[in-house]
C-alpha positions as CSV (number, residue, x, y, z in Angstrom):
1,X,113.8,155.4,135.4
2,X,111.0,154.6,132.9
3,X,107.7,157.0,132.2
4,X,104.3,155.7,133.2
5,X,103.7,155.0,129.5
6,X,106.7,153.1,129.2
7,X,106.3,151.0,132.2
8,X,102.5,150.4,131.1
9,X,104.1,149.1,127.7
10,X,106.7,147.1,129.7
11,X,104.4,145.5,132.1
12,X,101.4,145.2,130.0
13,X,99.2,146.9,132.7
14,X,97.1,150.1,131.5
15,X,98.2,153.5,132.8
16,X,95.1,154.1,134.7
17,X,95.4,150.9,136.3
18,X,99.1,151.8,137.7
19,X,97.8,155.1,139.0
20,X,94.8,153.4,140.8
21,X,97.1,150.9,142.4
22,X,99.5,154.0,143.4
23,X,96.4,156.1,145.0
24,X,94.9,153.5,146.9
25,X,97.8,151.3,148.1
26,X,100.7,153.3,147.7
27,X,102.8,150.6,146.2
28,X,105.0,152.5,144.3
29,X,106.9,156.0,144.9
30,X,107.5,157.9,141.5
31,X,109.8,160.8,141.3
32,X,109.9,163.8,139.1
33,X,112.2,164.5,135.9
34,X,113.4,168.1,135.4
35,X,110.6,168.6,133.1
36,X,107.9,167.4,135.8
37,X,107.4,164.1,134.3
38,X,106.4,161.4,136.7
39,X,109.1,158.5,136.5
40,X,109.2,154.9,137.9
41,X,112.2,153.2,139.0
42,X,113.4,149.4,138.4
43,X,112.1,148.8,141.9
44,X,108.7,150.1,141.3
45,X,108.5,147.9,138.0
46,X,109.2,144.8,140.1
47,X,106.5,145.7,142.7
48,X,104.1,145.8,139.9
49,X,105.2,142.8,138.1
50,X,104.8,140.9,140.9
51,X,101.5,142.3,141.6
52,X,100.4,141.5,138.1
53,X,101.7,138.0,138.4
54,X,99.9,137.2,141.4
55,X,96.3,138.5,139.9
56,X,96.8,136.7,136.3
57,X,98.6,133.4,137.6
58,X,97.3,132.9,140.9
59,X,93.8,134.6,140.8
60,X,94.5,136.9,143.8
61,X,92.7,140.0,144.2
62,X,94.8,143.4,143.9
63,X,94.4,143.7,147.6
64,X,95.4,139.9,148.3
65,X,98.4,140.4,146.4
66,X,99.5,143.6,147.8
67,X,99.3,142.2,151.2
68,X,101.4,139.3,150.0
69,X,104.1,141.9,148.2
70,X,104.1,143.7,151.8
71,X,104.6,140.5,153.3
72,X,107.6,139.5,151.2
73,X,109.5,142.9,151.6
74,X,109.0,142.9,155.3
75,X,110.4,139.4,155.6
76,X,113.9,139.1,156.7
77,X,116.4,139.2,153.8
78,X,117.1,135.4,154.1
79,X,113.4,134.5,153.7
80,X,112.8,137.2,150.7
81,X,115.4,135.3,149.1
82,X,113.3,132.0,148.9
83,X,111.9,130.8,145.6
84,X,108.4,132.1,147.1
85,X,108.0,135.4,145.9
86,X,111.0,136.2,143.8
87,X,111.1,132.8,142.3
88,X,107.5,133.4,141.3
89,X,108.3,136.5,139.6
90,X,111.0,134.6,137.3
91,X,108.5,131.7,136.5
92,X,106.1,134.4,135.3
93,X,108.4,136.1,133.0
94,X,109.7,132.5,131.8
95,X,106.0,131.6,131.1
96,X,105.3,134.7,129.3
97,X,108.3,135.0,127.1
98,X,107.8,131.4,126.3
99,X,104.4,131.8,125.2
100,X,104.9,135.0,123.1
101,X,107.7,133.2,121.1
102,X,105.3,130.2,120.8
103,X,102.9,132.7,119.3
104,X,105.1,134.2,116.9
105,X,104.8,137.6,118.8
106,X,108.2,139.2,118.3
107,X,107.1,142.8,119.3
108,X,105.6,141.7,122.6
109,X,108.6,139.1,123.3
110,X,111.0,142.0,122.8
111,X,109.0,144.1,125.4
112,X,109.3,140.9,127.8
113,X,113.0,140.7,127.5
114,X,113.2,144.4,127.9
115,X,111.2,143.9,131.1
116,X,113.6,141.2,132.2
117,X,116.8,143.5,131.7
118,X,114.9,146.0,133.6
119,X,114.1,144.4,136.5
120,X,117.5,142.4,136.8
121,X,120.8,142.9,135.8
122,X,122.3,141.0,132.7
123,X,123.7,137.9,134.5
124,X,120.3,137.5,136.5
125,X,118.2,137.5,133.6
126,X,120.5,135.3,131.7
127,X,120.5,132.5,134.2
128,X,117.1,133.0,135.4
129,X,114.9,133.8,132.5
130,X,116.5,133.3,129.2
131,X,118.4,130.0,129.8
132,X,115.4,128.4,131.3
133,X,113.2,129.4,128.5
134,X,115.9,127.6,126.0
135,X,115.8,124.7,127.9
136,X,111.9,124.6,128.0
137,X,112.0,125.4,124.0
138,X,114.5,122.6,123.4
139,X,113.0,119.7,125.9
140,X,109.4,120.6,124.1
141,X,111.1,120.2,120.4
142,X,112.8,117.1,121.5
143,X,109.5,115.6,122.5
144,X,107.5,116.8,119.5
145,X,105.4,119.3,121.2
146,X,106.5,122.3,119.3
147,X,107.1,123.0,115.7
148,X,110.4,123.3,113.9
149,X,109.5,126.7,112.9
150,X,108.6,127.9,116.5
151,X,111.9,126.3,117.7
152,X,113.7,128.3,115.2
153,X,111.6,131.6,115.1
154,X,112.3,131.4,119.1
155,X,115.9,130.8,118.9
156,X,116.5,133.7,116.0
157,X,114.6,136.4,118.4
158,X,116.5,135.6,121.4
159,X,119.6,135.2,119.6
160,X,119.1,138.9,117.8
161,X,118.8,140.3,121.5
162,X,121.7,138.7,122.6
163,X,123.9,139.4,120.0
164,X,123.5,143.0,120.0
165,X,124.4,142.8,124.0
166,X,127.6,141.2,123.0
167,X,129.2,144.1,121.5
168,X,128.4,146.5,124.4
169,X,130.8,145.1,127.3
170,X,134.6,146.1,127.0
171,X,137.3,143.3,127.1
172,X,140.2,143.4,130.0
173,X,143.2,142.2,128.7
174,X,144.8,141.1,131.9
175,X,142.1,138.4,131.8
176,X,142.3,134.7,130.1
177,X,141.1,134.2,126.5
178,X,138.3,131.7,126.0
179,X,137.2,130.1,122.8
180,X,133.7,129.0,122.8
181,X,132.0,127.0,119.9
182,X,129.6,124.1,119.3
183,X,131.1,121.1,117.8
184,X,130.4,119.9,114.3
185,X,126.7,119.4,113.7
186,X,125.4,121.1,116.8
187,X,123.5,124.0,115.8
188,X,122.1,124.8,119.0
189,X,124.2,127.6,120.7
190,X,122.2,130.0,122.6
191,X,123.0,128.5,125.9
192,X,126.6,128.9,124.8
193,X,125.8,132.4,123.6
194,X,124.2,133.1,127.2
195,X,127.3,131.8,128.8
196,X,129.7,134.0,126.5
197,X,128.0,137.1,127.4
198,X,128.3,136.2,131.1
199,X,131.6,136.1,130.6
200,X,132.1,139.1,128.4
201,X,130.3,141.3,130.9
202,X,133.4,140.2,133.4
203,X,135.6,141.5,130.8
204,X,136.5,138.2,129.7
205,X,137.8,138.1,126.3
206,X,135.6,135.4,124.4
207,X,136.4,134.6,120.8
208,X,132.8,133.0,119.7
209,X,133.0,130.8,117.0
210,X,129.4,129.7,117.1
211,X,127.7,126.8,116.2
212,X,128.8,123.7,113.8
213,X,132.2,124.7,114.3
214,X,135.0,122.2,112.5
215,X,137.1,120.9,115.1
216,X,140.2,120.2,113.1
217,X,140.4,124.1,112.4
218,X,140.7,125.0,116.2
219,X,144.5,124.1,116.7
220,X,145.7,127.4,114.8
221,X,143.4,129.3,116.6
222,X,144.6,128.0,120.2
223,X,148.2,128.5,119.4
224,X,147.8,132.2,117.6
225,X,145.4,133.4,120.1
226,X,146.7,132.3,123.4
227,X,143.5,130.6,124.5
228,X,143.4,129.4,128.1
229,X,140.1,127.9,128.4
230,X,137.6,126.1,125.7
231,X,134.1,126.4,126.3
232,X,131.7,124.0,124.4
233,X,128.1,123.3,124.8
234,X,126.2,120.3,123.1
235,X,122.6,119.8,123.3
236,X,122.2,116.6,121.0
237,X,124.1,113.5,122.6
238,X,125.2,112.3,119.0
239,X,127.7,115.1,118.9
240,X,129.7,114.2,122.1
241,X,131.7,111.5,121.0
242,X,134.1,113.3,118.5
243,X,134.1,116.5,121.1
244,X,135.6,114.5,123.7
245,X,137.8,112.4,121.5
246,X,139.1,115.8,120.4
247,X,139.7,117.2,124.0
248,X,141.4,113.9,124.6
249,X,143.9,114.5,121.9
250,X,144.2,118.4,122.7
251,X,144.8,117.9,126.1
252,X,147.9,115.6,125.5
253,X,149.3,118.1,123.5
254,X,148.3,121.2,125.7
255,X,147.8,120.0,129.4
256,X,148.0,123.6,130.3
257,X,144.4,123.9,128.8
258,X,141.0,124.0,130.5
259,X,137.7,122.6,129.5
260,X,134.5,124.0,130.1
261,X,131.3,121.9,129.2
262,X,127.4,122.6,128.9
263,X,124.3,122.0,127.4
264,X,121.5,119.2,127.6
265,X,123.8,116.5,126.4
266,X,125.5,116.4,129.5
267,X,122.7,116.3,132.0
268,X,123.1,112.8,131.7
269,X,125.8,111.0,133.6
270,X,126.5,108.3,131.0
271,X,127.3,111.0,128.4
272,X,130.4,112.3,130.5
273,X,133.5,110.7,129.4
274,X,136.0,110.0,132.0
275,X,138.7,111.8,130.2
276,X,142.3,112.6,131.4
277,X,142.2,116.4,130.9
278,X,141.2,119.6,132.9
279,X,137.4,119.2,132.1
280,X,134.4,120.6,134.1
281,X,130.8,120.6,133.5
282,X,128.9,123.5,134.1
283,X,125.3,124.3,134.8
284,X,123.8,128.0,134.5
285,X,123.8,128.1,138.4
286,X,127.8,127.5,138.5
287,X,129.0,129.8,136.1
288,X,130.0,132.2,138.9
289,X,132.7,129.6,139.3
290,X,133.8,129.1,135.9
291,X,137.4,129.6,136.4
292,X,137.9,127.5,139.3
293,X,139.8,124.1,138.8
């Protein structure tokens, strides 16, 4: 639950405006705390965020935005789940967070990330907001549209938030152990960290080695820690060759080991080598089935 002031800070909507929308349109239903203070729910924040998005991005009047909100909530569940309303909310937060990071506005970026986690659960936030922002930053950097310092600032800001979450989730010892790393030379590891958080939330013990990991040092870890899955992410295609060669060699010695690969480098089918190993290429929308053969 959120106080009116906290909701205002997260959404960037003045308290007086929130109260005016409530009084005129009844689109939120604040409850009362034990001390008598008005509190908003996650659902209230989602509705307010939707209204703000329609007004600022699509140029609707508040009355038109409210009508669209009511229509989307009255639609059958399968229709409501279409990208029309919900997808616009995702896109709005992606655009907002990206713009704040490019402007070096860390305070507002933190509030936007807070809002995302308030509106959606961790998995949905990672897949629908954080990962798309990371992909956009990577693509813009590769195209020379943003500066190196902007890319570094954005990456460090997101990494700081994700690293703090990593310690929150407990480990289920009955689940398989996953070793996660980026190969030598590859320093863009936030996509891998997001996937590792997805696994940790489900109780998976993820040994996170991080970026620029020497491949020759992994054999001892795989043996001593009884690794069942190896997850690796590559953004730059230059670093896929050695990784795939290492996978081929490792698979010959450990045929039971399974490999999960992701990252922008593997979006190109030409980069995906036909290795004789249990290799899967995963995009963010396939994370749910990560352990399937």
